[in-house]
N, C-alpha and C positions, 0 to 999 in steps of 0.2 A: 119343299119350298111351293109357295103358291104361284100361280102364274103371274099375279101380279107384281110379285116380286123377281120375278124372271125376266119380265119385260125391263123392268126398272132397272136391272143390274145391266141389262143389255143397252139400255139408252147410255147409263153413266160411262159403260164400257165405251161407247162408241165415241163419246164427248171426250174421255179420257185419250182416248188416241187423235183426237184432234187437237187438242192440247200438247200433246207430246209433238205430234207434227210441228204446230206453232213455235214450239222450243228450239226448234233446231233452226229456225230462220234467224238471219242476221241483222233484219230491219223489219220494219212494219209499215204499211202504206195505208193511211186511212182516206177515203173520197167521202169530203164532207159536203151536203149541198147547202148553197147559200144563195145570196140575194143575186149573186153574178152569174150563177149557174152551180157549178161544184168548186172544189178547191181540193187539193192533193196535199195530204201532211205525211212526212216520211220520218219515222223515229229510227234513229240510230244512236249509238254509243251509249252514253249513261241514262239516256230516256229508255234505250232497249231493255237495258239491265232492269230498270223498276218495273217494265211489264214483264219478263222473264222471270222477276222474283215473285210477283204478282200469280203468273201461271203455274209456277212450282207450287206455291202454297194451293192454288186450286186444284192442282195434279195430285196433292196430298190428301185434299179434302176428298175426292173424288175416289182415290184407292181407299180412304177408311170407309166410305161408304160402300162401297163394292165388298170390301170384305167382311161388313158388319149381316150381308146376307147370309 
C-alpha cells in the first residue's frame, strides 16, 4: 500500500471516530457569529435526528472509503 493511501486512511479513520463520537450526543450546540456578537443555537429532538441521519450517512461513506484501501 502506498504511503499516501496509508496516511489518507488514517485521516479518514480519525474523522470516522469524530463522527461516531458525535452520534453519541443528545444535542448539538452551534455558536454563530452575528452582528451582535455571537448567538447560540441548540438542536434537540427532531432536528437532532436529522443531524444524526446525516452523520450516519457520512460515517457509512467514510467506512466504505476506508475499506477500499
